[in-house]
N, C-alpha and C positions, 0 to 999 in steps of 0.2 A: 705377817710382823708388819708391822709399819717400820721406817730407818730414815734418817739422812743420810743420801752421802754427796759425795763432789766427787762426778764423773764429768769424763772429759764425753762433750757432748758428739766429737766426730765416731769416738770411738763407740760410742752405745747407739750411734745410727748404723756403725755397722754391724754390728752387734745385731742388729737387729735385723738390716738387709738377711745374713749369713742366714738367721736361726726363722727368717721366715717370721718371726711373728710382731705381730700389730701396737702391740702395747710395749713402752720400756721397761715396764715389770718380769712380762711375761720374757723377752729381751733378755733381762737379766736370771733369772731366773734357769731358764733353757743354756746361758753362758755358763751359769755357775754349777749345775748340774755337769753339762760334758767337762768341766774342768777338773769336777770329780772323781766322775768315771776314768779320765785320763790318771789321775794321781794314781789311781788303785792299782789299776793297768800297771802302769811303771814297778810300784810294792810289787805286785803279785811275782813279775819280769826276773824282779831279785831277787827274787826267792827264791829263784826256776834254778833248784840242783841242791837247792839248801836241807830237805827236806828228804829222809834217812827214811828209807822205805826199806823196809823187809822182807823183798815175797815168799816169805814160807809165814807170816804170819796174815798175809795177805788175803785173805780167806776173812780172817776174824775183823778186819780193819773196811773189807767192804760192809760186815753186818754188823759192824756198833752200831747204840743207838745212837745218837743226835741231837742235840738242841738247840 
């Protein structure tokens, strides 16, 4: 997908160095992917301890079909 963005040139240059990517597009994609990964991790950490699992139902939980 093509889009026009106003990106700080120094920030983009740093992103290219950090990611090791040769093009601006690849550097931006790598940075976005890492950002999304970090946000997903934050959500998982925030959810820790909020899941209620009854160990008596562990066998059923482990063997239920997931989509």
